[in-house]
Jmol script that loads the backbone (N, CA, C; Angstrom):
load data "model"
ATOM      1  N   MET A   1       0.840  -1.182   0.000  1.00  0.00           N
ATOM      2  CA  MET A   1       0.000   0.000   0.000  1.00  0.00           C
ATOM      3  C   MET A   1       0.891   1.253   0.000  1.00  0.00           C
ATOM      4  N   LEU A   2       0.492   2.210  -0.791  1.00  0.00           N
ATOM      5  CA  LEU A   2       1.274   3.430  -0.897  1.00  0.00           C
ATOM      6  C   LEU A   2       1.094   4.316   0.324  1.00  0.00           C
ATOM      7  N   THR A   3       2.170   4.905   0.761  1.00  0.00           N
ATOM      8  CA  THR A   3       2.094   5.837   1.878  1.00  0.00           C
ATOM      9  C   THR A   3       1.787   7.231   1.355  1.00  0.00           C
ATOM     10  N   LEU A   4       1.386   8.103   2.242  1.00  0.00           N
ATOM     11  CA  LEU A   4       1.089   9.480   1.868  1.00  0.00           C
ATOM     12  C   LEU A   4       2.312  10.163   1.271  1.00  0.00           C
ATOM     13  N   LEU A   5       3.465   9.945   1.844  1.00  0.00           N
ATOM     14  CA  LEU A   5       4.697  10.544   1.335  1.00  0.00           C
ATOM     15  C   LEU A   5       4.999  10.075  -0.082  1.00  0.00           C
ATOM     16  N   THR A   6       4.784   8.801  -0.359  1.00  0.00           N
ATOM     17  CA  THR A   6       4.997   8.255  -1.691  1.00  0.00           C
ATOM     18  C   THR A   6       4.043   8.898  -2.690  1.00  0.00           C
ATOM     19  N   LEU A   7       2.782   9.056  -2.309  1.00  0.00           N
ATOM     20  CA  LEU A   7       1.808   9.697  -3.192  1.00  0.00           C
ATOM     21  C   LEU A   7       2.175  11.149  -3.470  1.00  0.00           C
ATOM     22  N   MET A   8       2.598  11.862  -2.431  1.00  0.00           N
ATOM     23  CA  MET A   8       2.979  13.263  -2.614  1.00  0.00           C
ATOM     24  C   MET A   8       4.187  13.378  -3.538  1.00  0.00           C
ATOM     25  N   LEU A   9       5.160  12.504  -3.379  1.00  0.00           N
ATOM     26  CA  LEU A   9       6.348  12.514  -4.234  1.00  0.00           C
ATOM     27  C   LEU A   9       5.988  12.192  -5.680  1.00  0.00           C
ATOM     28  N   ALA A  10       5.154  11.183  -5.878  1.00  0.00           N
ATOM     29  CA  ALA A  10       4.732  10.818  -7.227  1.00  0.00           C
ATOM     30  C   ALA A  10       3.972  11.969  -7.885  1.00  0.00           C
ATOM     31  N   CYS A  11       3.120  12.628  -7.134  1.00  0.00           N
ATOM     32  CA  CYS A  11       2.365  13.764  -7.668  1.00  0.00           C
ATOM     33  C   CYS A  11       3.313  14.890  -8.066  1.00  0.00           C
ATOM     34  N   GLU A  12       4.245  15.232  -7.206  1.00  0.00           N
ATOM     35  CA  GLU A  12       5.188  16.304  -7.508  1.00  0.00           C
ATOM     36  C   GLU A  12       6.046  15.966  -8.725  1.00  0.00           C
ATOM     37  N   ARG A  13       6.462  14.734  -8.843  1.00  0.00           N
ATOM     38  CA  ARG A  13       7.259  14.318 -10.013  1.00  0.00           C
ATOM     39  C   ARG A  13       6.437  14.439 -11.291  1.00  0.00           C
ATOM     40  N   PHE A  14       5.184  13.993 -11.257  1.00  0.00           N
ATOM     41  CA  PHE A  14       4.313  14.118 -12.427  1.00  0.00           C
ATOM     42  C   PHE A  14       4.153  15.582 -12.822  1.00  0.00           C
ATOM     43  N   VAL A  15       3.871  16.419 -11.845  1.00  0.00           N
ATOM     44  CA  VAL A  15       3.617  17.830 -12.136  1.00  0.00           C
ATOM     45  C   VAL A  15       4.878  18.518 -12.652  1.00  0.00           C
ATOM     46  N   SER A  16       5.996  18.302 -12.001  1.00  0.00           N
ATOM     47  CA  SER A  16       7.215  18.989 -12.437  1.00  0.00           C
ATOM     48  C   SER A  16       7.750  18.433 -13.758  1.00  0.00           C
ATOM     49  N   ALA A  17       7.608  17.141 -13.997  1.00  0.00           N
ATOM     50  CA  ALA A  17       8.139  16.537 -15.215  1.00  0.00           C
ATOM     51  C   ALA A  17       7.190  16.654 -16.406  1.00  0.00           C
ATOM     52  N   PHE A  18       5.915  16.870 -16.159  1.00  0.00           N
ATOM     53  CA  PHE A  18       4.947  16.894 -17.263  1.00  0.00           C
ATOM     54  C   PHE A  18       4.190  18.216 -17.332  1.00  0.00           C
ATOM     55  N   MET A  19       3.377  18.497 -16.329  1.00  0.00           N
ATOM     56  CA  MET A  19       2.514  19.690 -16.378  1.00  0.00           C
ATOM     57  C   MET A  19       3.322  20.988 -16.444  1.00  0.00           C
ATOM     58  N   ASP A  20       4.348  21.122 -15.595  1.00  0.00           N
ATOM     59  CA  ASP A  20       5.130  22.354 -15.577  1.00  0.00           C
ATOM     60  C   ASP A  20       5.863  22.582 -16.897  1.00  0.00           C
ATOM     61  N   GLN A  21       6.373  21.516 -17.506  1.00  0.00           N
ATOM     62  CA  GLN A  21       7.070  21.664 -18.781  1.00  0.00           C
ATOM     63  C   GLN A  21       6.117  22.108 -19.890  1.00  0.00           C
ATOM     64  N   ILE A  22       4.928  21.542 -19.908  1.00  0.00           N
ATOM     65  CA  ILE A  22       3.933  21.953 -20.904  1.00  0.00           C
ATOM     66  C   ILE A  22       3.525  23.403 -20.667  1.00  0.00           C
ATOM     67  N   ALA A  23       3.338  23.779 -19.420  1.00  0.00           N
ATOM     68  CA  ALA A  23       2.960  25.161 -19.091  1.00  0.00           C
ATOM     69  C   ALA A  23       4.035  26.143 -19.528  1.00  0.00           C
ATOM     70  N   THR A  24       5.288  25.805 -19.300  1.00  0.00           N
ATOM     71  CA  THR A  24       6.390  26.677 -19.724  1.00  0.00           C
ATOM     72  C   THR A  24       6.413  26.817 -21.240  1.00  0.00           C
ATOM     73  N   TRP A  25       6.231  25.718 -21.956  1.00  0.00           N
ATOM     74  CA  TRP A  25       6.196  25.774 -23.414  1.00  0.00           C
ATOM     75  C   TRP A  25       5.042  26.659 -23.887  1.00  0.00           C
ATOM     76  N   CYS A  26       3.879  26.497 -23.271  1.00  0.00           N
ATOM     77  CA  CYS A  26       2.721  27.318 -23.648  1.00  0.00           C
ATOM     78  C   CYS A  26       3.009  28.801 -23.407  1.00  0.00           C
ATOM     79  N   GLU A  27       3.579  29.137 -22.263  1.00  0.00           N
ATOM     80  CA  GLU A  27       3.924  30.534 -21.976  1.00  0.00           C
ATOM     81  C   GLU A  27       4.895  31.078 -23.013  1.00  0.00           C
ATOM     82  N   ASP A  28       5.931  30.294 -23.339  1.00  0.00           N
ATOM     83  CA  ASP A  28       6.937  30.725 -24.318  1.00  0.00           C
ATOM     84  C   ASP A  28       6.341  30.937 -25.702  1.00  0.00           C
ATOM     85  N   ASN A  29       5.232  30.278 -25.996  1.00  0.00           N
ATOM     86  CA  ASN A  29       4.601  30.374 -27.315  1.00  0.00           C
ATOM     87  C   ASN A  29       3.279  31.135 -27.283  1.00  0.00           C
ATOM     88  N   ASN A  30       3.075  31.925 -26.236  1.00  0.00           N
ATOM     89  CA  ASN A  30       1.883  32.766 -26.093  1.00  0.00           C
ATOM     90  C   ASN A  30       0.568  31.992 -26.213  1.00  0.00           C
ATOM     91  N   LEU A  31       0.522  30.837 -25.575  1.00  0.00           N
ATOM     92  CA  LEU A  31      -0.682  30.008 -25.558  1.00  0.00           C
ATOM     93  C   LEU A  31      -1.144  29.813 -24.121  1.00  0.00           C
ATOM     94  N   TYR A  32      -2.430  29.626 -23.947  1.00  0.00           N
ATOM     95  CA  TYR A  32      -2.984  29.286 -22.638  1.00  0.00           C
ATOM     96  C   TYR A  32      -2.941  27.777 -22.469  1.00  0.00           C
ATOM     97  N   LEU A  33      -2.422  27.324 -21.338  1.00  0.00           N
ATOM     98  CA  LEU A  33      -2.575  25.919 -20.981  1.00  0.00           C
ATOM     99  C   LEU A  33      -3.900  25.803 -20.245  1.00  0.00           C
ATOM    100  N   ASN A  34      -4.773  25.013 -20.786  1.00  0.00           N
ATOM    101  CA  ASN A  34      -6.124  24.899 -20.269  1.00  0.00           C
ATOM    102  C   ASN A  34      -6.491  23.430 -20.282  1.00  0.00           C
ATOM    103  N   GLY A  35      -7.170  22.976 -19.266  1.00  0.00           N
ATOM    104  CA  GLY A  35      -7.575  21.583 -19.245  1.00  0.00           C
ATOM    105  C   GLY A  35      -8.061  21.163 -17.874  1.00  0.00           C
ATOM    106  N   HIS A  36      -8.226  19.872 -17.712  1.00  0.00           N
ATOM    107  CA  HIS A  36      -8.687  19.342 -16.434  1.00  0.00           C
ATOM    108  C   HIS A  36      -7.977  18.028 -16.171  1.00  0.00           C
ATOM    109  N   MET A  37      -8.039  17.590 -14.940  1.00  0.00           N
ATOM    110  CA  MET A  37      -7.404  16.348 -14.528  1.00  0.00           C
ATOM    111  C   MET A  37      -8.431  15.219 -14.513  1.00  0.00           C
ATOM    112  N   MET A  38      -7.954  13.993 -14.526  1.00  0.00           N
ATOM    113  CA  MET A  38      -8.867  12.856 -14.434  1.00  0.00           C
ATOM    114  C   MET A  38      -9.249  12.594 -12.982  1.00  0.00           C
ATOM    115  N   GLU A  39     -10.380  11.979 -12.778  1.00  0.00           N
ATOM    116  CA  GLU A  39     -10.851  11.596 -11.440  1.00  0.00           C
ATOM    117  C   GLU A  39     -10.843  12.771 -10.465  1.00  0.00           C
ATOM    118  N   GLU A  40     -11.369  13.909 -10.896  1.00  0.00           N
ATOM    119  CA  GLU A  40     -11.318  15.114 -10.071  1.00  0.00           C
ATOM    120  C   GLU A  40     -12.473  15.323  -9.093  1.00  0.00           C
ATOM    121  N   PRO A  41     -13.586  14.597  -9.153  1.00  0.00           N
ATOM    122  CA  PRO A  41     -14.731  14.934  -8.303  1.00  0.00           C
ATOM    123  C   PRO A  41     -14.510  14.900  -6.790  1.00  0.00           C
ATOM    124  N   THR A  42     -13.735  13.954  -6.276  1.00  0.00           N
ATOM    125  CA  THR A  42     -13.548  13.895  -4.818  1.00  0.00           C
ATOM    126  C   THR A  42     -12.060  13.867  -4.491  1.00  0.00           C
ATOM    127  N   LEU A  43     -11.736  14.215  -3.264  1.00  0.00           N
ATOM    128  CA  LEU A  43     -10.339  14.160  -2.846  1.00  0.00           C
ATOM    129  C   LEU A  43      -9.811  12.730  -2.867  1.00  0.00           C
ATOM    130  N   HIS A  44     -10.670  11.768  -2.537  1.00  0.00           N
ATOM    131  CA  HIS A  44     -10.248  10.366  -2.579  1.00  0.00           C
ATOM    132  C   HIS A  44      -9.925   9.934  -3.999  1.00  0.00           C
ATOM    133  N   SER A  45     -10.799  10.250  -4.953  1.00  0.00           N
ATOM    134  CA  SER A  45     -10.543   9.840  -6.338  1.00  0.00           C
ATOM    135  C   SER A  45      -9.308  10.541  -6.907  1.00  0.00           C
ATOM    136  N   GLN A  46      -9.098  11.814  -6.548  1.00  0.00           N
ATOM    137  CA  GLN A  46      -7.891  12.529  -6.990  1.00  0.00           C
ATOM    138  C   GLN A  46      -6.636  11.876  -6.435  1.00  0.00           C
ATOM    139  N   THR A  47      -6.667  11.563  -5.148  1.00  0.00           N
ATOM    140  CA  THR A  47      -5.498  10.975  -4.497  1.00  0.00           C
ATOM    141  C   THR A  47      -5.125   9.655  -5.153  1.00  0.00           C
ATOM    142  N   CYS A  48      -6.111   8.839  -5.458  1.00  0.00           N
ATOM    143  CA  CYS A  48      -5.850   7.548  -6.085  1.00  0.00           C
ATOM    144  C   CYS A  48      -5.327   7.698  -7.518  1.00  0.00           C
ATOM    145  N   ALA A  49      -5.789   8.701  -8.244  1.00  0.00           N
ATOM    146  CA  ALA A  49      -5.440   8.843  -9.655  1.00  0.00           C
ATOM    147  C   ALA A  49      -4.176   9.662  -9.897  1.00  0.00           C
ATOM    148  N   LEU A  50      -4.004  10.777  -9.180  1.00  0.00           N
ATOM    149  CA  LEU A  50      -2.882  11.660  -9.510  1.00  0.00           C
ATOM    150  C   LEU A  50      -2.273  12.386  -8.320  1.00  0.00           C
ATOM    151  N   GLY A  51      -2.666  12.050  -7.151  1.00  0.00           N
ATOM    152  CA  GLY A  51      -2.106  12.687  -5.960  1.00  0.00           C
ATOM    153  C   GLY A  51      -2.972  13.826  -5.478  1.00  0.00           C
ATOM    154  N   GLU A  52      -3.069  14.860  -6.272  1.00  0.00           N
ATOM    155  CA  GLU A  52      -3.952  15.989  -5.964  1.00  0.00           C
ATOM    156  C   GLU A  52      -4.080  16.861  -7.206  1.00  0.00           C
ATOM    157  N   ALA A  53      -5.263  17.355  -7.451  1.00  0.00           N
ATOM    158  CA  ALA A  53      -5.489  18.173  -8.639  1.00  0.00           C
ATOM    159  C   ALA A  53      -4.930  19.583  -8.475  1.00  0.00           C
ATOM    160  N   MET A  54      -4.993  20.133  -7.273  1.00  0.00           N
ATOM    161  CA  MET A  54      -4.558  21.521  -7.069  1.00  0.00           C
ATOM    162  C   MET A  54      -3.111  21.725  -7.510  1.00  0.00           C
ATOM    163  N   ARG A  55      -2.239  20.804  -7.194  1.00  0.00           N
ATOM    164  CA  ARG A  55      -0.837  20.919  -7.599  1.00  0.00           C
ATOM    165  C   ARG A  55      -0.718  20.882  -9.125  1.00  0.00           C
ATOM    166  N   CYS A  56      -1.562  20.092  -9.775  1.00  0.00           N
ATOM    167  CA  CYS A  56      -1.525  19.994 -11.240  1.00  0.00           C
ATOM    168  C   CYS A  56      -1.954  21.291 -11.917  1.00  0.00           C
ATOM    169  N   TYR A  57      -2.802  22.067 -11.274  1.00  0.00           N
ATOM    170  CA  TYR A  57      -3.309  23.303 -11.857  1.00  0.00           C
ATOM    171  C   TYR A  57      -2.365  24.493 -11.668  1.00  0.00           C
ATOM    172  N   ARG A  58      -1.290  24.339 -10.897  1.00  0.00           N
ATOM    173  CA  ARG A  58      -0.522  25.482 -10.416  1.00  0.00           C
ATOM    174  C   ARG A  58       0.031  26.393 -11.508  1.00  0.00           C
ATOM    175  N   LYS A  59       0.350  25.887 -12.681  1.00  0.00           N
ATOM    176  CA  LYS A  59       0.893  26.747 -13.737  1.00  0.00           C
ATOM    177  C   LYS A  59      -0.033  26.871 -14.945  1.00  0.00           C
ATOM    178  N   MET A  60      -1.241  26.356 -14.818  1.00  0.00           N
ATOM    179  CA  MET A  60      -2.191  26.500 -15.930  1.00  0.00           C
ATOM    180  C   MET A  60      -2.641  27.949 -16.045  1.00  0.00           C
ATOM    181  N   GLN A  61      -2.711  28.432 -17.267  1.00  0.00           N
ATOM    182  CA  GLN A  61      -3.199  29.787 -17.482  1.00  0.00           C
ATOM    183  C   GLN A  61      -4.721  29.852 -17.392  1.00  0.00           C
ATOM    184  N   MET A  62      -5.384  28.710 -17.571  1.00  0.00           N
ATOM    185  CA  MET A  62      -6.829  28.629 -17.395  1.00  0.00           C
ATOM    186  C   MET A  62      -7.190  27.219 -16.933  1.00  0.00           C
ATOM    187  N   PRO A  63      -7.176  27.000 -15.617  1.00  0.00           N
ATOM    188  CA  PRO A  63      -7.505  25.662 -15.110  1.00  0.00           C
ATOM    189  C   PRO A  63      -8.957  25.307 -15.405  1.00  0.00           C
ATOM    190  N   GLY A  64      -9.224  24.016 -15.474  1.00  0.00           N
ATOM    191  CA  GLY A  64     -10.575  23.615 -15.824  1.00  0.00           C
ATOM    192  C   GLY A  64     -11.058  22.384 -15.092  1.00  0.00           C
ATOM    193  N   MET A  65     -12.273  22.034 -15.397  1.00  0.00           N
ATOM    194  CA  MET A  65     -12.918  20.859 -14.817  1.00  0.00           C
ATOM    195  C   MET A  65     -13.772  20.193 -15.871  1.00  0.00           C
ATOM    196  N   ASP A  66     -14.198  18.985 -15.577  1.00  0.00           N
ATOM    197  CA  ASP A  66     -15.007  18.191 -16.492  1.00  0.00           C
ATOM    198  C   ASP A  66     -16.342  17.910 -15.820  1.00  0.00           C
ATOM    199  N   LEU A  67     -17.428  18.180 -16.496  1.00  0.00           N
ATOM    200  CA  LEU A  67     -18.761  17.909 -15.956  1.00  0.00           C
ATOM    201  C   LEU A  67     -19.580  17.246 -17.056  1.00  0.00           C
ATOM    202  N   LEU A  68     -19.699  15.938 -16.972  1.00  0.00           N
ATOM    203  CA  LEU A  68     -20.318  15.194 -18.066  1.00  0.00           C
ATOM    204  C   LEU A  68     -21.732  14.714 -17.775  1.00  0.00           C
ATOM    205  N   MET A  69     -22.260  15.013 -16.628  1.00  0.00           N
ATOM    206  CA  MET A  69     -23.599  14.552 -16.264  1.00  0.00           C
ATOM    207  C   MET A  69     -24.443  15.716 -15.781  1.00  0.00           C
ATOM    208  N   ASP A  70     -25.693  15.430 -15.472  1.00  0.00           N
ATOM    209  CA  ASP A  70     -26.608  16.450 -14.967  1.00  0.00           C
ATOM    210  C   ASP A  70     -26.571  16.517 -13.451  1.00  0.00           C
ATOM    211  N   TRP A  71     -25.413  16.800 -12.874  1.00  0.00           N
ATOM    212  CA  TRP A  71     -25.332  17.011 -11.447  1.00  0.00           C
ATOM    213  C   TRP A  71     -24.424  18.193 -11.176  1.00  0.00           C
ATOM    214  N   THR A  72     -24.435  18.664  -9.970  1.00  0.00           N
ATOM    215  CA  THR A  72     -23.616  19.800  -9.594  1.00  0.00           C
ATOM    216  C   THR A  72     -22.319  19.294  -8.995  1.00  0.00           C
ATOM    217  N   GLU A  73     -21.225  19.864  -9.411  1.00  0.00           N
ATOM    218  CA  GLU A  73     -19.900  19.431  -8.972  1.00  0.00           C
ATOM    219  C   GLU A  73     -19.229  20.558  -8.187  1.00  0.00           C
ATOM    220  N   TYR A  74     -19.627  20.716  -6.934  1.00  0.00           N
ATOM    221  CA  TYR A  74     -19.126  21.827  -6.134  1.00  0.00           C
ATOM    222  C   TYR A  74     -17.642  21.708  -5.799  1.00  0.00           C
ATOM    223  N   ASN A  75     -17.180  20.512  -5.439  1.00  0.00           N
ATOM    224  CA  ASN A  75     -15.786  20.345  -5.022  1.00  0.00           C
ATOM    225  C   ASN A  75     -14.815  20.776  -6.113  1.00  0.00           C
ATOM    226  N   THR A  76     -14.996  20.246  -7.299  1.00  0.00           N
ATOM    227  CA  THR A  76     -14.073  20.553  -8.383  1.00  0.00           C
ATOM    228  C   THR A  76     -14.206  22.004  -8.818  1.00  0.00           C
ATOM    229  N   ALA A  77     -15.423  22.511  -8.882  1.00  0.00           N
ATOM    230  CA  ALA A  77     -15.625  23.910  -9.269  1.00  0.00           C
ATOM    231  C   ALA A  77     -14.922  24.841  -8.287  1.00  0.00           C
ATOM    232  N   LYS A  78     -14.999  24.521  -7.015  1.00  0.00           N
ATOM    233  CA  LYS A  78     -14.339  25.345  -6.000  1.00  0.00           C
ATOM    234  C   LYS A  78     -12.820  25.266  -6.127  1.00  0.00           C
ATOM    235  N   GLN A  79     -12.286  24.091  -6.393  1.00  0.00           N
ATOM    236  CA  GLN A  79     -10.838  23.963  -6.558  1.00  0.00           C
ATOM    237  C   GLN A  79     -10.351  24.778  -7.756  1.00  0.00           C
ATOM    238  N   VAL A  80     -11.038  24.641  -8.872  1.00  0.00           N
ATOM    239  CA  VAL A  80     -10.629  25.335 -10.094  1.00  0.00           C
ATOM    240  C   VAL A  80     -10.739  26.850  -9.931  1.00  0.00           C
ATOM    241  N   SER A  81     -11.840  27.323  -9.385  1.00  0.00           N
ATOM    242  CA  SER A  81     -11.996  28.767  -9.207  1.00  0.00           C
ATOM    243  C   SER A  81     -11.020  29.289  -8.158  1.00  0.00           C
ATOM    244  N   SER A  82     -10.713  28.485  -7.168  1.00  0.00           N
ATOM    245  CA  SER A  82      -9.767  28.875  -6.128  1.00  0.00           C
ATOM    246  C   SER A  82      -8.364  29.034  -6.704  1.00  0.00           C
ATOM    247  N   VAL A  83      -7.940  28.110  -7.540  1.00  0.00           N
ATOM    248  CA  VAL A  83      -6.631  28.228  -8.192  1.00  0.00           C
ATOM    249  C   VAL A  83      -6.589  29.493  -9.040  1.00  0.00           C
ATOM    250  N   GLY A  84      -7.663  29.755  -9.761  1.00  0.00           N
ATOM    251  CA  GLY A  84      -7.719  30.970 -10.580  1.00  0.00           C
ATOM    252  C   GLY A  84      -7.556  32.230  -9.755  1.00  0.00           C
ATOM    253  N   ARG A  85      -8.260  32.299  -8.645  1.00  0.00           N
ATOM    254  CA  ARG A  85      -8.157  33.481  -7.768  1.00  0.00           C
ATOM    255  C   ARG A  85      -6.780  33.589  -7.134  1.00  0.00           C
ATOM    256  N   GLN A  86      -6.254  32.475  -6.635  1.00  0.00           N
ATOM    257  CA  GLN A  86      -4.942  32.495  -5.983  1.00  0.00           C
ATOM    258  C   GLN A  86      -3.838  32.944  -6.935  1.00  0.00           C
ATOM    259  N   ASN A  87      -3.962  32.589  -8.201  1.00  0.00           N
ATOM    260  CA  ASN A  87      -2.933  32.923  -9.185  1.00  0.00           C
ATOM    261  C   ASN A  87      -3.250  34.176  -9.994  1.00  0.00           C
ATOM    262  N   GLY A  88      -4.337  34.857  -9.660  1.00  0.00           N
ATOM    263  CA  GLY A  88      -4.688  36.086 -10.367  1.00  0.00           C
ATOM    264  C   GLY A  88      -5.066  35.867 -11.824  1.00  0.00           C
ATOM    265  N   LEU A  89      -5.674  34.728 -12.118  1.00  0.00           N
ATOM    266  CA  LEU A  89      -6.051  34.412 -13.499  1.00  0.00           C
ATOM    267  C   LEU A  89      -7.376  35.059 -13.860  1.00  0.00           C
ATOM    268  N   ARG A  90      -7.623  35.187 -15.155  1.00  0.00           N
ATOM    269  CA  ARG A  90      -8.846  35.840 -15.624  1.00  0.00           C
ATOM    270  C   ARG A  90     -10.064  34.932 -15.579  1.00  0.00           C
ATOM    271  N   GLY A  91      -9.858  33.645 -15.517  1.00  0.00           N
ATOM    272  CA  GLY A  91     -11.012  32.757 -15.503  1.00  0.00           C
ATOM    273  C   GLY A  91     -10.632  31.297 -15.345  1.00  0.00           C
ATOM    274  N   ALA A  92     -11.642  30.480 -15.439  1.00  0.00           N
ATOM    275  CA  ALA A  92     -11.504  29.035 -15.405  1.00  0.00           C
ATOM    276  C   ALA A  92     -12.478  28.483 -16.433  1.00  0.00           C
ATOM    277  N   MET A  93     -12.331  27.214 -16.776  1.00  0.00           N
ATOM    278  CA  MET A  93     -13.227  26.658 -17.783  1.00  0.00           C
ATOM    279  C   MET A  93     -13.880  25.385 -17.274  1.00  0.00           C
ATOM    280  N   SER A  94     -14.975  25.039 -17.910  1.00  0.00           N
ATOM    281  CA  SER A  94     -15.642  23.794 -17.600  1.00  0.00           C
ATOM    282  C   SER A  94     -16.067  23.138 -18.902  1.00  0.00           C
ATOM    283  N   GLU A  95     -15.664  21.881 -19.082  1.00  0.00           N
ATOM    284  CA  GLU A  95     -16.127  21.098 -20.221  1.00  0.00           C
ATOM    285  C   GLU A  95     -17.481  20.529 -19.822  1.00  0.00           C
ATOM    286  N   LEU A  96     -18.496  20.840 -20.581  1.00  0.00           N
ATOM    287  CA  LEU A  96     -19.844  20.390 -20.256  1.00  0.00           C
ATOM    288  C   LEU A  96     -20.339  19.387 -21.289  1.00  0.00           C
ATOM    289  N   TYR A  97     -20.881  18.314 -20.821  1.00  0.00           N
ATOM    290  CA  TYR A  97     -21.544  17.306 -21.663  1.00  0.00           C
ATOM    291  C   TYR A  97     -20.670  16.849 -22.823  1.00  0.00           C
ATOM    292  N   GLY A  98     -19.353  16.682 -22.577  1.00  0.00           N
ATOM    293  CA  GLY A  98     -18.379  16.296 -23.597  1.00  0.00           C
ATOM    294  C   GLY A  98     -18.786  15.085 -24.354  1.00  0.00           C
TER     295      GLY A  98
END
end "model"
wireframe off; spacefill off
backbone 0.3
color backbone group
């Protein structure tokens, strides 16, 4: 079973080796990095899939979420809008009924 420290390390490695590099490339080419993470609805599902979504959003120019059903997704919406506010971004996005 994975320990919390192992999950945090794996998440940081993913973000620094993948997300941060893509974000830097997008910035260098005047593009917005925009998107969402998998398994984002609950903290448990995020932890199992990617460690944590908030760390993945840290360098996105427009963080996003996925909403494919007719329900309200408060947790993910709050995380995405919170990252936007913390980083002084102009907005966030939501993929609806993809």
